N, C-alpha and C positions, 0 to 999 in steps of 0.2 A: 672805673668799674670793669671788671674782667668778664669774659664771655661766660664763665661758670656761674656768675651771679645773676645773669639774665635768664629768666624763666618765662615760659608761656604756658598757659593752660586754658582749656575750653571753659566757657561759662557753664554754670551748673546745669542749666536746662538742655545743654547739648552733650552732656556726658552720657555716652552710650551704655556704660556699665550700670546705670540706674534707669534704663529704659523700662517703662511699665506697660507699654502697649500703645496702640494707635490713639490719637487724640480724638475725643468725642466732642463734636461741636454742640454747644448748649442749645436746647430746643427753644424755639420761639414761644412756646406755650408757657414758659416761666413768667411771662408778663402777667399771667392771671394771678400770681401770688400777691404782687403789690395791689392788683385790682381788688382782691378780697380785703386787703387791709384798708384801702381807701373806702370801700363800701361799708366796712364795719365802722370806721371812723365817722362816715356820713350818718349812719344809723344812730350812733352815740350822740352826735351833735343834734340830730333831729329830736331825739328823746329828751335831751337836756333843754332844748328850746321849747318843747311842748310842756314839760313838767315844770320848769322854772321860768316861764315866760313873764311872770310878774316881778321877778327879782331884778334889782338894779345891776346885778352882775351879768345878766343875760339880755342880749339885745338882738337886733336883726342880723348882726354880723355872724352869729352862730348859725343862723339859718342859711346865710350866704355861703359860709364855709361848708355846710352840709351839701348844698347844691353843687358847689365846685368839686368837692370830693366825689360826689356821685357821678358827675360828668367824667372825671378822670377814671373812675372805676369802669364805667361803660366803655370808654375808649380802650382801657387795658384788656377788657374781655373781648372786644371786637378785634383788636390787633394781636391778641395772643393765640393766633391760629397755630395748630400743630404742624411742625416742620416734618413733612413726610418723605422728602427727597434728601438724602445725605450727600456729602461731597463726592463720594465714589459713584453713586448713581448719576449725579449731575455730570460728572466727568465722562461717563459712558455715553450719555445723551449728547454732550458736546463733541466727542470724538466722531459720533455718527453724523453730526451736522456739518463739520468742517470739510470732510471728504478727502483728507490726506492722513497718512500714518503719523501718529503723534509721538514726539519724543518727550520733551519737558512740558509740564503743565502746572498751573497754579490756580487754586480755587479760593474765592473770597466771598463771604456772605455780605450782602447789602440789603437794604430795604427800599422799596419804592412806593410812592404814593402816600396819600394822607392816612391810609389804613396800614401803613408799614408792612406791605406784603414782602415776605422773605424771598430774596432772589440770589441765585448763585451767579457770580461773575467769574468766568473761567478763561484764562489766557493760555493758549496752546501754541507750541512751536512744532514744526515738522521734525522728523527724526534723523535728519542728516547731521554730520558733525558740526557744520555751520548751517543752521536752519535756513532753508530757502523761503519758507512761508510761515505765517503766523495767523492766528485767529483769536477773536474775542467773542465769546458766546454767553448769552444771558439765559438762564434756566429758572423757571418758577420753582420755588422751594416747596410749594404745597402740591401742585398738580404734576410737576415734571415737564410742563409744556415748554417748548422752545420759544422764547420771547423774541430774541433778535440775535443776529450773528454778523460778524465782519471778518472776512478772510482776505488777506492781501499778501503780496510778496514782502518778504522781510526787508525793510529798508536799512537795517543795521549793517555796517561794513565791518566785518571781522577778518579782513585780509591780514591784518597785522598779527592775528592770533594763530594763523595756520602754521603747522609745524613744517620745518624744512626737510 
């Protein structure tokens, strides 16, 4: 195989010529959509159980399914809180918390607790060419409250990457 036959191209999602704008993280409130579907199915199951309770095709399992679906619906409504703090706002909160000028940073959405509270996990590095410090900051996605932070010297050894 000759060098002319070897080609390399970026994956489709990294092609800058097709850039359409910043990524919008999906809102946590989308959990209410399946909750509405579960609640509707629970109502249908309950109506079927009440109307056709004497039928040999309808038994207590229909009522049990209605109860289970209603429980899932309530959980979906409770956990579907509106995400009010986006990744940019969370990054600003995190930068203020770490106390050093930030170079590279990365934000990730996670959920904590039984009620799946949205939480931003932000990893930050200081802005030197080989970062001296790093920090991990947790920001509540609903209130913007600083949950926790860890700031430490960067233990990574990048001496081999320094330019001569």
